[in-house]
PyMOL Python script that loads the backbone (N, CA, C, O; Angstrom):
from pymol import cmd

cmd.read_pdbstr("""\
ATOM      1  N   MET A   1     136.087 107.851 136.943  1.00  0.00           N
ATOM      2  CA  MET A   1     137.326 108.516 137.224  1.00  0.00           C
ATOM      3  C   MET A   1     138.442 107.697 136.584  1.00  0.00           C
ATOM      4  O   MET A   1     138.391 106.468 136.556  1.00  0.00           O
ATOM      5  N   LYS A   2     139.436 108.391 136.076  1.00  0.00           N
ATOM      6  CA  LYS A   2     140.611 107.737 135.513  1.00  0.00           C
ATOM      7  C   LYS A   2     141.804 108.016 136.412  1.00  0.00           C
ATOM      8  O   LYS A   2     142.074 109.162 136.772  1.00  0.00           O
ATOM      9  N   LEU A   3     142.507 106.961 136.766  1.00  0.00           N
ATOM     10  CA  LEU A   3     143.729 107.073 137.549  1.00  0.00           C
ATOM     11  C   LEU A   3     144.884 106.747 136.615  1.00  0.00           C
ATOM     12  O   LEU A   3     145.046 105.604 136.188  1.00  0.00           O
ATOM     13  N   VAL A   4     145.678 107.752 136.305  1.00  0.00           N
ATOM     14  CA  VAL A   4     146.797 107.589 135.380  1.00  0.00           C
ATOM     15  C   VAL A   4     148.075 107.551 136.184  1.00  0.00           C
ATOM     16  O   VAL A   4     148.350 108.461 136.966  1.00  0.00           O
ATOM     17  N   GLY A   5     148.859 106.505 135.997  1.00  0.00           N
ATOM     18  CA  GLY A   5     150.108 106.387 136.735  1.00  0.00           C
ATOM     19  C   GLY A   5     150.818 105.095 136.414  1.00  0.00           C
ATOM     20  O   GLY A   5     150.534 104.439 135.412  1.00  0.00           O
ATOM     21  N   SER A   6     151.737 104.745 137.273  1.00  0.00           N
ATOM     22  CA  SER A   6     152.539 103.540 137.104  1.00  0.00           C
ATOM     23  C   SER A   6     152.298 102.614 138.288  1.00  0.00           C
ATOM     24  O   SER A   6     152.093 103.073 139.412  1.00  0.00           O
ATOM     25  N   TYR A   7     152.322 101.307 138.033  1.00  0.00           N
ATOM     26  CA  TYR A   7     152.133 100.328 139.106  1.00  0.00           C
ATOM     27  C   TYR A   7     153.224 100.435 140.168  1.00  0.00           C
ATOM     28  O   TYR A   7     153.003 100.062 141.320  1.00  0.00           O
ATOM     29  N   THR A   8     154.381 100.932 139.798  1.00  0.00           N
ATOM     30  CA  THR A   8     155.500 101.005 140.735  1.00  0.00           C
ATOM     31  C   THR A   8     155.459 102.244 141.627  1.00  0.00           C
ATOM     32  O   THR A   8     156.240 102.342 142.574  1.00  0.00           O
ATOM     33  N   SER A   9     154.580 103.172 141.347  1.00  0.00           N
ATOM     34  CA  SER A   9     154.497 104.400 142.132  1.00  0.00           C
ATOM     35  C   SER A   9     153.789 104.147 143.461  1.00  0.00           C
ATOM     36  O   SER A   9     152.658 103.661 143.470  1.00  0.00           O
ATOM     37  N   PRO A  10     154.434 104.468 144.581  1.00  0.00           N
ATOM     38  CA  PRO A  10     153.755 104.294 145.869  1.00  0.00           C
ATOM     39  C   PRO A  10     152.564 105.237 146.027  1.00  0.00           C
ATOM     40  O   PRO A  10     151.614 104.912 146.739  1.00  0.00           O
ATOM     41  N   PHE A  11     152.600 106.387 145.381  1.00  0.00           N
ATOM     42  CA  PHE A  11     151.501 107.345 145.456  1.00  0.00           C
ATOM     43  C   PHE A  11     150.267 106.809 144.732  1.00  0.00           C
ATOM     44  O   PHE A  11     149.144 106.955 145.214  1.00  0.00           O
ATOM     45  N   VAL A  12     150.481 106.196 143.583  1.00  0.00           N
ATOM     46  CA  VAL A  12     149.371 105.613 142.826  1.00  0.00           C
ATOM     47  C   VAL A  12     148.780 104.433 143.586  1.00  0.00           C
ATOM     48  O   VAL A  12     147.562 104.257 143.608  1.00  0.00           O
ATOM     49  N   ARG A  13     149.628 103.630 144.206  1.00  0.00           N
ATOM     50  CA  ARG A  13     149.137 102.489 144.984  1.00  0.00           C
ATOM     51  C   ARG A  13     148.311 102.954 146.180  1.00  0.00           C
ATOM     52  O   ARG A  13     147.268 102.370 146.475  1.00  0.00           O
ATOM     53  N   LYS A  14     148.765 103.994 146.869  1.00  0.00           N
ATOM     54  CA  LYS A  14     148.010 104.518 148.017  1.00  0.00           C
ATOM     55  C   LYS A  14     146.661 105.078 147.573  1.00  0.00           C
ATOM     56  O   LYS A  14     145.640 104.850 148.221  1.00  0.00           O
ATOM     57  N   LEU A  15     146.669 105.804 146.473  1.00  0.00           N
ATOM     58  CA  LEU A  15     145.426 106.387 145.979  1.00  0.00           C
ATOM     59  C   LEU A  15     144.455 105.312 145.505  1.00  0.00           C
ATOM     60  O   LEU A  15     143.251 105.431 145.730  1.00  0.00           O
ATOM     61  N   SER A  16     144.957 104.269 144.856  1.00  0.00           N
ATOM     62  CA  SER A  16     144.067 103.204 144.398  1.00  0.00           C
ATOM     63  C   SER A  16     143.449 102.462 145.583  1.00  0.00           C
ATOM     64  O   SER A  16     142.283 102.071 145.522  1.00  0.00           O
ATOM     65  N   ILE A  17     144.211 102.262 146.659  1.00  0.00           N
ATOM     66  CA  ILE A  17     143.659 101.637 147.867  1.00  0.00           C
ATOM     67  C   ILE A  17     142.582 102.522 148.476  1.00  0.00           C
ATOM     68  O   ILE A  17     141.534 102.029 148.891  1.00  0.00           O
ATOM     69  N   LEU A  18     142.833 103.820 148.532  1.00  0.00           N
ATOM     70  CA  LEU A  18     141.848 104.760 149.066  1.00  0.00           C
ATOM     71  C   LEU A  18     140.557 104.735 148.249  1.00  0.00           C
ATOM     72  O   LEU A  18     139.462 104.703 148.811  1.00  0.00           O
ATOM     73  N   LEU A  19     140.687 104.749 146.933  1.00  0.00           N
ATOM     74  CA  LEU A  19     139.504 104.721 146.076  1.00  0.00           C
ATOM     75  C   LEU A  19     138.718 103.429 146.261  1.00  0.00           C
ATOM     76  O   LEU A  19     137.488 103.449 146.292  1.00  0.00           O
ATOM     77  N   LEU A  20     139.423 102.303 146.383  1.00  0.00           N
ATOM     78  CA  LEU A  20     138.748 101.025 146.606  1.00  0.00           C
ATOM     79  C   LEU A  20     138.032 101.002 147.952  1.00  0.00           C
ATOM     80  O   LEU A  20     136.908 100.508 148.048  1.00  0.00           O
ATOM     81  N   GLU A  21     138.672 101.531 148.988  1.00  0.00           N
ATOM     82  CA  GLU A  21     138.051 101.555 150.317  1.00  0.00           C
ATOM     83  C   GLU A  21     136.822 102.453 150.357  1.00  0.00           C
ATOM     84  O   GLU A  21     135.855 102.155 151.058  1.00  0.00           O
ATOM     85  N   LYS A  22     136.855 103.548 149.609  1.00  0.00           N
ATOM     86  CA  LYS A  22     135.724 104.479 149.571  1.00  0.00           C
ATOM     87  C   LYS A  22     134.624 104.016 148.620  1.00  0.00           C
ATOM     88  O   LYS A  22     133.539 104.597 148.601  1.00  0.00           O
ATOM     89  N   GLY A  23     134.893 102.979 147.833  1.00  0.00           N
ATOM     90  CA  GLY A  23     133.899 102.470 146.898  1.00  0.00           C
ATOM     91  C   GLY A  23     133.762 103.292 145.638  1.00  0.00           C
ATOM     92  O   GLY A  23     132.740 103.220 144.957  1.00  0.00           O
ATOM     93  N   ILE A  24     134.774 104.071 145.321  1.00  0.00           N
ATOM     94  CA  ILE A  24     134.758 104.912 144.124  1.00  0.00           C
ATOM     95  C   ILE A  24     135.306 104.095 142.956  1.00  0.00           C
ATOM     96  O   ILE A  24     136.419 103.572 143.020  1.00  0.00           O
ATOM     97  N   THR A  25     134.523 103.992 141.902  1.00  0.00           N
ATOM     98  CA  THR A  25     134.974 103.235 140.739  1.00  0.00           C
ATOM     99  C   THR A  25     135.955 104.082 139.935  1.00  0.00           C
ATOM    100  O   THR A  25     135.781 105.292 139.787  1.00  0.00           O
ATOM    101  N   PHE A  26     136.981 103.426 139.423  1.00  0.00           N
ATOM    102  CA  PHE A  26     137.989 104.128 138.640  1.00  0.00           C
ATOM    103  C   PHE A  26     138.579 103.190 137.607  1.00  0.00           C
ATOM    104  O   PHE A  26     138.539 101.968 137.750  1.00  0.00           O
ATOM    105  N   GLU A  27     139.121 103.785 136.578  1.00  0.00           N
ATOM    106  CA  GLU A  27     139.817 103.051 135.528  1.00  0.00           C
ATOM    107  C   GLU A  27     141.299 103.370 135.672  1.00  0.00           C
ATOM    108  O   GLU A  27     141.694 104.535 135.646  1.00  0.00           O
ATOM    109  N   PHE A  28     142.122 102.327 135.823  1.00  0.00           N
ATOM    110  CA  PHE A  28     143.556 102.540 135.955  1.00  0.00           C
ATOM    111  C   PHE A  28     144.202 102.496 134.584  1.00  0.00           C
ATOM    112  O   PHE A  28     144.019 101.542 133.828  1.00  0.00           O
ATOM    113  N   ILE A  29     144.957 103.532 134.269  1.00  0.00           N
ATOM    114  CA  ILE A  29     145.688 103.610 133.010  1.00  0.00           C
ATOM    115  C   ILE A  29     147.168 103.621 133.352  1.00  0.00           C
ATOM    116  O   ILE A  29     147.678 104.577 133.936  1.00  0.00           O
ATOM    117  N   ASN A  30     147.849 102.546 132.981  1.00  0.00           N
ATOM    118  CA  ASN A  30     149.266 102.404 133.295  1.00  0.00           C
ATOM    119  C   ASN A  30     150.096 103.183 132.275  1.00  0.00           C
ATOM    120  O   ASN A  30     150.166 102.809 131.105  1.00  0.00           O
ATOM    121  N   GLU A  31     150.713 104.254 132.724  1.00  0.00           N
ATOM    122  CA  GLU A  31     151.563 105.088 131.872  1.00  0.00           C
ATOM    123  C   GLU A  31     152.911 105.261 132.541  1.00  0.00           C
ATOM    124  O   GLU A  31     152.985 105.496 133.747  1.00  0.00           O
ATOM    125  N   LEU A  32     153.955 105.147 131.780  1.00  0.00           N
ATOM    126  CA  LEU A  32     155.296 105.358 132.303  1.00  0.00           C
ATOM    127  C   LEU A  32     155.624 106.848 132.222  1.00  0.00           C
ATOM    128  O   LEU A  32     155.528 107.432 131.143  1.00  0.00           O
ATOM    129  N   PRO A  33     156.006 107.472 133.326  1.00  0.00           N
ATOM    130  CA  PRO A  33     156.215 108.922 133.340  1.00  0.00           C
ATOM    131  C   PRO A  33     157.386 109.388 132.490  1.00  0.00           C
ATOM    132  O   PRO A  33     157.422 110.549 132.080  1.00  0.00           O
ATOM    133  N   TYR A  34     158.342 108.513 132.217  1.00  0.00           N
ATOM    134  CA  TYR A  34     159.511 108.924 131.437  1.00  0.00           C
ATOM    135  C   TYR A  34     159.319 108.710 129.942  1.00  0.00           C
ATOM    136  O   TYR A  34     160.237 108.960 129.161  1.00  0.00           O
ATOM    137  N   ASN A  35     158.140 108.251 129.533  1.00  0.00           N
ATOM    138  CA  ASN A  35     157.837 108.059 128.125  1.00  0.00           C
ATOM    139  C   ASN A  35     157.150 109.323 127.600  1.00  0.00           C
ATOM    140  O   ASN A  35     156.020 109.616 127.989  1.00  0.00           O
ATOM    141  N   ALA A  36     157.807 110.058 126.740  1.00  0.00           N
ATOM    142  CA  ALA A  36     157.277 111.339 126.255  1.00  0.00           C
ATOM    143  C   ALA A  36     156.105 111.166 125.293  1.00  0.00           C
ATOM    144  O   ALA A  36     155.425 112.143 124.981  1.00  0.00           O
ATOM    145  N   ASP A  37     155.854 109.959 124.819  1.00  0.00           N
ATOM    146  CA  ASP A  37     154.784 109.733 123.845  1.00  0.00           C
ATOM    147  C   ASP A  37     153.389 109.705 124.456  1.00  0.00           C
ATOM    148  O   ASP A  37     152.406 109.794 123.722  1.00  0.00           O
ATOM    149  N   ASN A  38     153.273 109.584 125.765  1.00  0.00           N
ATOM    150  CA  ASN A  38     151.966 109.352 126.363  1.00  0.00           C
ATOM    151  C   ASN A  38     151.277 110.603 126.891  1.00  0.00           C
ATOM    152  O   ASN A  38     150.133 110.503 127.335  1.00  0.00           O
ATOM    153  N   GLY A  39     151.884 111.731 126.870  1.00  0.00           N
ATOM    154  CA  GLY A  39     151.255 112.946 127.378  1.00  0.00           C
ATOM    155  C   GLY A  39     151.627 113.230 128.818  1.00  0.00           C
ATOM    156  O   GLY A  39     151.787 114.393 129.191  1.00  0.00           O
ATOM    157  N   VAL A  40     151.767 112.203 129.635  1.00  0.00           N
ATOM    158  CA  VAL A  40     152.175 112.400 131.021  1.00  0.00           C
ATOM    159  C   VAL A  40     153.636 112.815 131.073  1.00  0.00           C
ATOM    160  O   VAL A  40     154.009 113.700 131.844  1.00  0.00           O
ATOM    161  N   GLY A  41     154.451 112.186 130.265  1.00  0.00           N
ATOM    162  CA  GLY A  41     155.874 112.523 130.232  1.00  0.00           C
ATOM    163  C   GLY A  41     156.149 113.889 129.628  1.00  0.00           C
ATOM    164  O   GLY A  41     157.216 114.462 129.851  1.00  0.00           O
ATOM    165  N   ALA A  42     155.204 114.417 128.868  1.00  0.00           N
ATOM    166  CA  ALA A  42     155.383 115.722 128.246  1.00  0.00           C
ATOM    167  C   ALA A  42     155.162 116.869 129.223  1.00  0.00           C
ATOM    168  O   ALA A  42     155.555 118.003 128.949  1.00  0.00           O
ATOM    169  N   ILE A  43     154.539 116.582 130.353  1.00  0.00           N
ATOM    170  CA  ILE A  43     154.225 117.647 131.325  1.00  0.00           C
ATOM    171  C   ILE A  43     155.455 118.085 132.066  1.00  0.00           C
ATOM    172  O   ILE A  43     155.379 118.969 132.919  1.00  0.00           O
TER     173      ILE A  43
END
""", "prot")
cmd.dss("prot")
cmd.show_as("cartoon", "prot")
cmd.util.cbc("prot")
cmd.orient("prot")
């Protein structure tokens, strides 16, 4: 699973804690939402 977000987001932090507690492996991809070059900002 890929978790795309920012380290400063409280939602991403809560979700990463949940995934760790459940034992679900994930790859964290740090993307800034206001950067239009990354695809997340284009949404």
